[in-house]
Structures are given as C-alpha cells and as structure tokens.
TORMI-27690 format. One record per residue: z, x, y of N, C-alpha, C, O in turn; residue in three letters. Coordinates in steps of 0.2 Angstrom, whole numbers, padded with zeros to 4 digits, always signed. Layout:
// TORMI-27690
ZXYZXYZXYZXYALA
...
//
This chain:
// TORMI-27690
+0048+0072+0119+0042+0074+0111+0044+0072+0105+0049+0070+0103MET
+0037+0071+0103+0039+0063+0097+0038+0067+0090+0035+0072+0090ILE
+0042+0064+0085+0044+0064+0077+0038+0065+0075+0032+0061+0075ASP
+0039+0073+0071+0032+0069+0067+0033+0068+0064+0028+0064+0063THR
+0038+0067+0058+0036+0061+0051+0036+0054+0056+0035+0049+0053TRP
+0037+0053+0066+0038+0046+0064+0031+0045+0068+0030+0040+0071LEU
+0024+0052+0069+0018+0053+0073+0017+0052+0067+0011+0053+0068PHE
+0016+0050+0058+0016+0053+0051+0015+0046+0049+0010+0042+0046ALA
+0023+0044+0052+0020+0033+0049+0017+0029+0051+0016+0024+0048ALA
+0014+0033+0059+0011+0031+0064+0003+0028+0060+0000+0023+0059VAL
+0002+0037+0059-0006+0038+0056-0006+0033+0050-0009+0028+0049CYS
+0001+0037+0046-0004+0028+0040-0001+0022+0040+0000+0019+0035MET
+0000+0020+0047-0001+0012+0048-0007+0009+0051-0008+0003+0052VAL
-0012+0016+0055-0016+0014+0057-0023+0014+0048-0028+0010+0046VAL
-0021+0020+0044-0025+0020+0040-0024+0016+0033-0029+0014+0029LEU
-0016+0013+0033-0019+0008+0030-0020+0001+0034-0018-0004+0031ALA
-0022-0001+0040-0024-0007+0041-0031-0005+0038-0032-0009+0033PHE
-0036+0000+0040-0040+0002+0039-0043+0001+0033-0049-0001+0032CYS
-0038+0002+0027-0040-0001+0021-0039-0007+0022-0045-0009+0022ALA
-0035-0012+0022-0035-0020+0024-0042-0021+0027-0043-0026+0024VAL
-0045-0021+0029-0051-0021+0032-0058-0020+0028-0064-0022+0029LEU
-0055-0015+0024-0059-0017+0019-0057-0021+0011-0060-0021+0007ARG
-0051-0024+0012-0051-0031+0008-0058-0035+0009-0062-0036+0004ILE
-0059-0036+0014-0063-0043+0018-0069-0043+0014-0071-0048+0011LEU
-0072-0039+0014-0079-0038+0017-0082-0036+0007-0088-0037+0006PRO
-0078-0035+0002-0077-0031-0003-0080-0036-0007-0078-0042-0007GLY
-0087-0035-0012-0090-0038-0015-0088-0041-0021-0089-0047-0021PRO
-0085-0040-0024-0079-0042-0030-0074-0046-0028-0073-0050-0023THR
-0069-0045-0034-0061-0045-0034-0060-0040-0037-0054-0039-0039ARG
-0062-0038-0038-0060-0030-0041-0060-0024-0038-0056-0020-0038LEU
-0066-0025-0034-0068-0018-0026-0062-0020-0021-0060-0015-0017ASP
-0059-0028-0019-0056-0032-0013-0047-0028-0017-0042-0026-0014GLN
-0049-0028-0027-0040-0026-0028-0038-0020-0029-0032-0018-0031MET
-0047-0015-0027-0043-0008-0026-0042-0009-0018-0037-0013-0017ILE
-0045-0007-0012-0043-0010-0006-0036-0009-0005-0032-0005-0003ALA
-0034-0018-0011-0027-0017-0010-0022-0014-0012-0016-0013-0010LEU
-0025-0012-0017-0019-0005-0022-0020+0001-0014-0015+0002-0010ASN
-0024+0003-0013-0025+0011-0008-0021+0008-0001-0018+0011+0003ALA
-0021+0001-0001-0018-0002+0008-0010+0000+0005-0006+0004+0008ALA
-0009-0004+0000-0001-0003-0003+0002+0000-0004+0008-0001-0004ILE
-0001+0007-0006-0001+0015-0006+0003+0017+0000+0008+0018+0002THR
-0006+0016+0005-0003+0021+0012+0001+0019+0016+0004+0022+0021ILE
+0003+0009+0015+0008+0009+0019+0015+0012+0014+0020+0013+0018ALA
+0015+0013+0007+0021+0015+0007+0023+0023+0009+0027+0026+0013CYS
+0019+0024+0007+0020+0029+0012+0021+0031+0020+0023+0036+0022SER
+0019+0028+0022+0021+0029+0029+0029+0024+0028+0033+0028+0031GLY
+0030+0018+0026+0036+0018+0026+0040+0022+0022+0046+0021+0024LEU
+0039+0027+0017+0044+0035+0018+0044+0039+0023+0048+0043+0023LEU
+0041+0038+0028+0040+0044+0035+0043+0044+0038+0046+0048+0042CYS
+0044+0035+0038+0048+0030+0041+0055+0031+0040+0059+0032+0044LEU
+0057+0032+0033+0063+0033+0033+0067+0039+0035+0073+0041+0036ALA
+0059+0043+0035+0064+0048+0034+0065+0051+0043+0069+0054+0046ILE
+0059+0048+0046+0061+0049+0053+0069+0046+0055+0074+0048+0058ALA
+0068+0041+0054+0073+0036+0055+0081+0038+0051+0087+0037+0053LEU
+0079+0040+0047+0086+0044+0043+0089+0037+0039+0095+0037+0038GLY
+0086+0030+0037+0089+0026+0035+0085+0025+0028+0079+0025+0028ASN
+0090+0023+0023+0090+0024+0017+0085+0016+0017+0079+0015+0016LEU
+0091+0011+0018+0086+0004+0016+0078+0003+0020+0075-0002+0020PHE
+0074+0008+0022+0066+0006+0022+0066+0010+0017+0062+0007+0014VAL
+0067+0014+0015+0064+0017+0011+0066+0013+0002+0063+0015-0003LEU
+0070+0009+0002+0071+0003-0005+0064-0002-0006+0060-0003-0010ASP
+0067-0004+0002+0060-0007+0004+0051-0004+0002+0047-0007+0000ILE
+0051+0002+0004+0047+0005+0000+0043+0004-0007+0037+0003-0009ALA
+0050+0005-0012+0048+0006-0016+0051+0000-0021+0050-0001-0027MET
+0053-0003-0018+0050-0013-0020+0044-0014-0019+0041-0016-0024ILE
+0041-0014-0015+0036-0015-0012+0031-0011-0020+0028-0013-0025LEU
+0031-0004-0017+0025+0000-0024+0027-0003-0032+0024-0002-0037ALA
+0035-0008-0034+0035-0006-0040+0032-0014-0041+0029-0016-0046ILE
+0033-0019-0034+0028-0025-0035+0024-0028-0037+0023-0033-0041ALA
+0019-0020-0033+0014-0023-0032+0011-0017-0040+0006-0018-0043PHE
+0014-0014-0040+0011-0013-0047+0011-0017-0055+0007-0017-0060PHE
+0015-0018-0053+0016-0025-0060+0013-0029-0057+0014-0034-0061VAL
+0008-0033-0051+0003-0036-0050-0002-0034-0052-0007-0037-0055GLY
+0000-0026-0050-0011-0023-0054-0011-0026-0058-0014-0031-0059THR
-0005-0021-0063-0003-0023-0072-0006-0030-0073-0011-0032-0076ILE
-0003-0033-0071-0005-0042-0072-0010-0044-0071-0012-0049-0075TRP
-0016-0041-0066-0021-0042-0063-0026-0041-0069-0029-0045-0073PHE
-0028-0034-0068-0031-0031-0072-0030-0034-0083-0035-0035-0086THR
-0025-0035-0084-0023-0040-0094-0023-0044-0090-0019-0047-0094GLY
-0024-0049-0084-0027-0054-0084-0035-0058-0085-0037-0063-0087ARG
-0039-0051-0083-0046-0051-0083-0048-0047-0088-0054-0045-0087ASP
-0046-0045-0096-0048-0043-0100-0049-0048-0107-0050-0047-0113GLN
-0049-0053-0104-0051-0058-0111-0054-0064-0110-0053-0069-0113GLY
-0057-0061-0103-0065-0065-0104-0069-0062-0103-0068-0056-0101GLU
-0076-0064-0106-0080-0061-0105-0084-0057-0100-0083-0059-0095PRO
-0087-0054-0100-0089-0052-0095-0096-0055-0091-0098-0053-0085GLN
//
C-alpha cells in the first residue's frame, strides 16, 4: 500500500511541473516570475511531504533553503524593477 505522504509528494511534483510549463509561454517577465514562484512554492510543499514520508530532516532543510532563497530573489526582482519607468 502506498504511503499517503508519498502520494501527496508525487502529486505536488506533477503540479509543480505544470506550473513550470506555464513559465515558458508567459507574455511578460512578471507573469513568468509569478509562475516560477508558484512552482517553487508547490515544489517546497512536495519536499515537505517527502520529508514526512521519509522521516528525513535533511529534505526539510533543503525545502526551507529553497523557499528562503527564492523569496529573497523575488524581493530583489521586484525592487529592481521599481526604479524603471513604465
């Protein structure tokens, strides 16, 4: 019988892949950034489910580092674009 948390992690990976597919045809850079943020958030959720399924805290650390790094990258990206004229 399949573990519920492992099934949830696999579902999150599929959803993250669908979000990554949305990055490619994005009309603007901002739309692509939103799709990337959604993909990373879903991927971190999948890693959390995987950490629970495996009982491994190292995977949890990777998820936290990934989430923090992309949050800082998002703040940098939005702060960089505010100085430019519309």
